N, C-alpha and C positions, 0 to 999 in steps of 0.2 A: 504494500500500500504506500504510494508516494505521498508527499506532503499535501498536495492539492486535494487528495481524497479525504484528508482529515478535516477539511474546512467546515463541513456541516456539524461535526462534533465539537470543534472549538467554538464556533459561533453559538451553537446550542448551549454549551456549558457556560459561556460568557453571559448569554442572555438570562439563563436560569439563575446564575449567581447574582446578577444585577437585580432581577426581580425579587429574589429572596432577601437581599440586603436592604433594599428600599422598603419592602414589606416589614422586615424585622424592626427597622427604625420607626415605622409608623405604628407598629404593634407596641413598642416600648412607650411611645408617646400616649397611646390610648390607656395603657396601664397606669402611667403617671397621672393622667387626668382623672381617671376613675378613683385612684387612691386619694387624690386631692379633694375629691368630693365625699370622702369618708368611707369608701368601700375598702374592704380588706384586700391584702395583696393576692390572696388565693382567689377571691371573687373577681378581682380586677383582671387576673390572668384568664379566668373563664370567660369574662365578658369580652375580652380582646379577641376571642375566637369567633366572634360574630361578624359577618361581613358588613353589617349595618354601619360600623364605625369607619369604614374605609372609602366610602363613596367619593369624598371630596379631598382625599389625601394625595391623589395622583399615583397611588401605589396599586399594582395588581394584587388581587387576593391570591395568596399562595397557601394551599392546603398543607397540613402537617407533613405528609409524605413527600412533598415537593420542596420543602425547605432545605437549604444547604446544610444546616446543622444536623438534620436527620441523615443526610447522605454521608456526612463526615463520620457520624457515630455508628451508623447501622449498615452502610453499604460495603460489605466485605466479600460477598460472593454473589454470583449472578448479577453483577453490577450493571451490565447493559440493560437488563430487564428493569432494574430499579430506576435507572436514569430515564428509560422510556416512560415508566409510570409517573415519574416526577414531572416530565415535560407534559404528558397527557393530562395530569392533574391541573397544572396551571392553565392549559388551554381550555379545559372543560369548565373552569370556574370564571373565565373572562371572555366575554363575547368578542372583544376587540382582537383576540388572538385566534379566532376560529380559523382552522386550516393552516395556521402558520407553523406550528411545531410538529405536526404529524408527518412531515417529510423527513424528519430526523430520526434515524433508527440506529441506536447504539449496538444492536445485535446483528446488523447487516453484514453479510460476507462480501468481501471484495476479492475476487478470485477464489482461492481455496481457504482464505483465513478471515477472521474477524479480530477486532481489538480484544486483547486478553484482559481478564480482570485486573491483572497487575498494572497494566498501562492505564486502564480507566481509573484505578485507585490512585495512581500517581497524578492523574489529571485533577481528581477531586481534591487531593491534598494540596496541589499547587494552587488551585483557585481558592481553596479554603484559607490560604494565607493572606489573601488580598481582599480588602474591603472596598466595595463599589457603591458606597452611598454618595450623595451629592457633596456632602461636606468633606469627603476624602479627596476631592479633585482640585487640582491647582487652578483650573478654569472650568466654567460650567459645561462646556461641550467636549471635555477631555475624552470621555468614553466614546462618544461618536467619532472623534478624530482617530482614536485607537482602532476602532472597528474599521474605518476606511483604510487605515494603514494595513491592517491584516488582509483586507480584501485585495489590496494591491500586491502584497507579498504572495498570497495564494495564487493570484493570477499569473505572477511571474514564474512560480514553480510549475504551474499547470501548462505553460507554453501555449500550444495551439488552442486547448480548451479554455484558456483564460479569457479569450475574446468573447466567450458566451456571456460573461457577467461583468466585464471591466473595460472601461475606456480610459486611456491615460489622462490624468487630471489636468495636464497642461492644455490638452485639446478641449476638455470639458469647460475649463475656465474661459478660454477664448470664445467658445460658442455662447456661453451665458452672457459675456460682456457684449457680444454683438446684438443680442436680443433685448437686453436691459429689462428683465422682468420686474414687476412690482406687485403689490397686494391687489391691485385692480385687475390683474390678469388671471385667467384660468390657464395653468401650465401643464403640459401633457408630454409624456414620453411613451410612444406606442411600443417600444422595445426596451423596457426600462432596466433590464439586467438587475444589478444589485442596487439600483436607485441612485447612482452617483450623479446623474444629470439633475435630478430633482433636488438632491441635497445641495448641489452647487447653486441652483437657483435660489434656494432658501438662504444660503450663505450670502449671496449677492444682495438679496433684499435686506438682510441684517446689516451689511456693510454700508448700505445707502440709507440708513436711518429709520427703517421700518422693522417690525417684528416678523421675521421670516417664519416663525413657528405657526403663524396664522395664514400662510400662503395657501392658495387653492391648487393643490397638486394632484395629478392624476397619472396613472401609468398602467401598462399591461405587459405581462411577461409570460411566455409560453412554457418555459421550463419550471416545474413545480419547486424544485429545490432552490433555484435562483430567485424565484418569487418570494420564497420564505426568507431568504437572506435579505432581500430588499425590504420586506416588512419589518424585520428585526432592525435593520439599519435605520429606518425611519424612527422607530420607537426609541432606539438608543440615542438618537439625536433630539429626543424630546418632542417628537412630532406624532401625535395620535390620530390625526385626521386625514392624511393622504389616502386617496381612493385608488388602491392598487388591485388589479384583477389578474387572474391566472388563466390564460387561454391564448389561442393563436389569433393574433391581431388581424391577419389577412382573411382567415376563414371565419372567425367568430369574434368580431369586435364587441366589447362588453359595455362600453359606456354609452348607454341608450337612454333617451328621454322622450316619453310620449311616442314611442315607436320609431323615433329617428335617432341617428347618431348625434351625440352631444358635440357642440362646437367649442373650440379653444382659441385663446389669444396668442399663446406662445407654445411652440412645439420644438423640443430639443431631443435628439435621438441619434443613436448609432445602430441602424438595423444590421442584422447578419449579412455579410457580403455575399451576393450572388448565389443565394440558395435556390434549390429547385422548388417549383410551386405550380400547382394546377395540374390539369389532366386534359388530354384530347379525347378520352374515351367517350363513346356515345351509346345509347340504348338502341333497340331495333327501330324506334321511331325517329332516330336521328337527333335526339336531345342529349345534351351533355349530361353524363352521370353525376358530375359534381359541379355545384354552383356555390360560389362564396355568398355569404349573407351580405345584404346591402350592396348589390352589384352596381348601384348607381355611383358608388365611390370611384369606380374605374371609368370616369367620364371620357377618357381618351380611347382606351382599348384594354382588353384582357388578353395578353399573349398566352394562348392556351399551351400548356405543357412547357412553359418557359422554365429554363434553368437559371434565369436571371430575374429574381423577384424585386430587384432594387427599385425599379420604376413603379412597381405595384405598391410598394411601401410609400413612395413619394406621392402617388395619386391618392392614396388613403389619407395622407397628411393634408394635402391640399383640400380634400373634401371636408375635413373636420376643422379647418381653420376659419375663424370668423373673418368677415370683411375687414381688411386693414391689419389682420393678424400676421405674425411672422413665424417662419420655420428656419431652423438651423440643423442640418443633418449631415452626418458623415456618409460619404458614398465612395465606392471604388471609381477610379478614373474611367472605367469601361462605360459608365452611364453617359459619358460625354461623347463617346465615339461609336458605340456599337450600332449596327444597322438593323434592318428588318423591322419588326413591330416596334422595337425600342426607338428607332429613328423617328417613326411617326409620332410616338408619344412625346418624345423630346421636342419635335418641331411644334407641336400644339402648345406645349408649355411655354416655349419661347415666344410664340405668337401671342400668347395671353399676357405677355410682359410680366410674368410672375417671378422671374429670377432677378435677384438683386446683386448677387456676387457669387463667384466661384473662387475658392481659396485653395490653392494646391498645398498638399502636405507631403513631406518627405517619406521615403520608404522605411520599413522596419519600425514603424510607430505602434502598430497594432498586433496584439497576440493572434497567432494563427495564420497570419499572412504577411508576406514581405512586399506585396504589391503596393504601389503608392496610392494614396487616397486623397480625397478633397472634402472640403466643407462647402455645401451649397446653401446659400441663404435665399429664401423666397419670401415674398409678401403677397398675401391674397388681395386680389383687386376685382371684387365682384361688381361694385357699382362705379368705381372710378374709371374702369376701362383700361385699355392697353396704351402703349407708346407714351408713357409719362416719364420714363427715365431718359 
């Protein structure tokens, strides 16, 4: 098992320890308040086991078998099962965590082996030595910054697979600065990976004098484990409200209002490069066997059986961008030059005067590919018309 395959375990353990420490701090405060009201220490401890006290504390309710103190004292054999139950207990008690932690399985085999009790015990002991309460941090977002650092390190060790969930932060920061998001914008990443683009948008809003934790953030990610990492990333950055969905953006877009796809003001994304998408297969009546939902998104063309889905993602983005809204997306250079159906799509986008800039990037920037890429900046012009640049 290489280092990158440990990521879900490390992230899961880190998240569980954080939840447990914040809960224990809130629990201690409940006990102190109850005793200050004349309740005995024993009764105060019993009262503190009721969820009613924690609604406004900002802490997730952590049941006894999920608390890190329990794992430190009791988890000595079948540790993977105990950790799975601990994560499951936290998820079951907190609706905001629905589906987030069930992708993490400490008993999962990779190849012919799984993590031994000895190694899991070492992980528990290691995390048990570190307190992760707010008051333990040098600055408020230290834990979120540490989580982002770990994501980058795991992406580096994963090599090609790292591109599934990580975009270099230098590229992300440039894209965010180009779009200048604010609290007035609905911000969307249709291929959100571990959530780095949305986190960077939140940070930009903070840096410009607004409270980024109140940003309207939306994302969709196809890979379940990566979506789980993104959800934890948001929560560890102190953001409880981002609307992240787990499904295929091209086939099953999830952000729908009144039967129509929701629109956004700023779209930041790095779609997977040149993936296969769609099918030319038909039934006996000559109808295509597979149709994407909301086909009106592809207002220029659906290249059936295309192995280059790049311009399909771009058409999706343009469809869900409000008039005057902006897009910054990473794309391989091939979208600028490829012929066939893609040339027709590209021509129509150019004629619509939606492209604001194309910024070339050097090779070897992205995990999984050495080909050069670019950032394409677009502005939606529904009512303004073309030929304004």
